[in-house]
C-alpha positions in Angstrom: 11.7 -18.9 20.2 12.0 -15.2 20.9 14.3 -14.7 18.3 12.4 -16.2 15.4 9.5 -14.4 16.9 11.3 -10.9 16.4 12.2 -12.0 12.9 8.7 -12.6 12.2 7.8 -9.1 13.6 10.4 -7.4 11.5 9.1 -9.1 8.2 5.8 -7.8 9.3 4.6 -4.4 6.7 5.6 -1.6 8.4 1.8 -0.2 9.2 1.6 -4.1 11.0 5.0 -4.1 12.9 4.7 -0.2 13.7 1.2 -1.2 16.0 2.7 -4.8 16.8 5.6 -2.7 18.1 3.7 0.1 19.8 1.3 -2.2 21.7 3.4 -5.0 22.8 6.5 -3.4 23.2 6.3 -0.1 24.3 2.7 -0.8 26.0 0.4 1.9 24.0 -3.4 1.0 24.2 -5.1 0.5 20.6 -7.0 4.4 21.6 -3.5 5.8 21.8 -2.1 4.3 18.8 -4.8 5.6 16.9 -4.1 9.0 18.1 -0.4 8.7 17.7 -1.3 7.4 13.7 -4.1 9.5 13.6 -5.8 6.4 12.4 -9.9 5.1 13.7 -9.1 2.8 16.6 -11.1 0.1 14.5 -8.9 0.2 12.2 -5.9 -0.2 14.9 -7.5 -3.5 16.0 -8.3 -4.7 12.4 -4.0 -4.2 12.0 -3.3 -5.8 15.3 -5.8 -8.7 14.2 -4.2 -9.1 10.8 -0.6 -8.6 12.1 -1.5 -11.2 14.8 -2.8 -13.7 12.1 0.5 -13.3 9.9 2.9 -14.1 12.8 1.1 -17.0 14.0 1.0 -18.3 10.2 4.9 -17.2 10.1 5.7 -18.9 13.2 3.6 -22.1 12.2 5.6 -22.5 8.9 9.0 -22.0 10.3 8.6 -23.5 13.4 9.5 -26.9 12.3 7.1 -28.7 15.0 5.1 -31.5 14.2 1.5 -31.1 14.1 
């Protein structure tokens, strides 16, 4: 399952892929990411939410599970 998650992350648009990587893989907080990317923290929260929704959809469609 981890391989399919990584593949789905790699298919995200660059801004979403970046925030997912920094947040989940590097352990940065949303305010820290906002500082790194010179964005408003609310923008980072929005991007994280959208990225998670895209990942959820990609994994549900590609998961091959019933239900």
